[in-house]
C-alpha positions, 0 to 999 in steps of 0.5 A: 555479476551474479544477480538473484531475484528472490521473489519475482512472481508478484512484480513480474508474473510473466507480463513484463521483461527482466531484460534491463537487469539481464543486461547487468549480469547473470540473472536467476529469477525465483518466483518466491523464496521462503526464509529457510531457503534464502541462504542456499538460493542466494549463494554466490550472489553479488546482488540480491533483489527482494520484494518481500523475501527476508534478508535477516542478519543470519542470512546476510552472514551466510552470503560472503559474496553479497555486496548489494541488496536491491529492495523492489519496493518502497518499504525495506523492513525485510532487510536487516539494515544494521547487518548490511551496513556492518558488512558494507553492503549497499541497500537501495529501495524504489520510492514513488513508483506506484503513487498514481496507481495507489491513489486510483485504488483509494478512489476505487474503494471510495466509489464502491463504498458510496455507489456500490457499482459491484453490488448493483451489477450483481443484482442486475445479473441475478434478474432483479432489474427484470422483476422490478416494477420501476425503471430504477432501483437501488439496493442501499443508500447512494452517497454523493462525494461533492461537498463532503470532507476527505481527511488525508492522514499522511500528506506525502506523495500518495496523500497529496495525489489522493487530495488532488483527486478528492478536490476534483470530486468537489470534496473539502480536504483536511490533511495531517503531516508532521510539518507543513511549509509556511503556506499549505497547498491551496485547497488543503486545510491542515488538521490534527489526526483527531480533527480528521477522525471527527470531521471527515466523511472519508478518512484515508491513511497514507502515513508511515508505520511507526511506533506512534502510528501503530494501531492509529485506528483503534477503539478511541479514534473510531469512536470519534468518527461519524456514523456515516463516515468511511475508512480507507487503508492502502498504507500499512495493515498495522495502522489499523486495530483490526478487531476494533474496526470489525467491532465498529463496523458490526455495531454500525459505528461507521458506515464502511471500510475499504482496505488493501492491506492487512496486518498479516498478508496473506491473512490467517484464518480467523482474521476478524475483518474477513466477511464483515458487512460493509468492509471491502478488502482487496489483496494488496493490489494498489501497487500492482498495475502493469504500469507501476510494476514496469516503473518498479522493475526499471528503477530496480535496474537503474539502482543496480546500474548506478551502484555498479558505476560507483554512484549509488542512488536511492540508498537507505540506512546510511 
């Protein structure tokens, strides 16, 4: 079987192995493939593995041997599912491989916003502690999480993991989801999104990106938030109206934001949030621990193996 990995650089920049996929066929690994090169790069492939490389209807039509598309991610919007279905091409994804890593990053952002470890370490490196007349100082107000309210919008795998960590910090947890079981999890109070924006000291986004959630964070919902509250987004960039968030941060309407995702990735010059005070931005690293990427590659191989054995798993767009 001829297998092409269209954009292997992010999942495996060289610290992991492709051996599990190589056991299934002849593998060609491309670090990254622009959309205009996809048809030529994948010519002759029976299986294409993609993370962010585009497989639109035109590209799929140009690949007559293609029978399988493995998305090395949970989201699969890079594939034209209808075009694949029309050709009988199976498309799979990898759910839940990065839950623990993303939840960990959520609290890395929260803790940096509330305790400013990086800022204080930088202050010490520049000699401020040596010059200080006291044994202790802080560059800005420090915030204790115990007793504060964590608002989780989207109580799925990652949202529930974040809620458990919040509870361990002594936080009260409010959460929203489309439907709840008769008895919500212990320690979690169901709430509407507006209730979460209005009551939470930290609002963290874990809902899917849909027409209804696009720009869920906007001028109105930011206006509901407390002036000492924080916003965290490790979900999808377009959940946030970036111009509205930048304005709210500059005006001091909320205390800060921590973002691992943006609407355009990499961001274009002129993104309104780059350089804004009290806004932490990381380059989409929530999924990128070595442990999570190892699980991702293993599941990509397992998906392909199951399909080859005529028992496909994690199929999307059926």
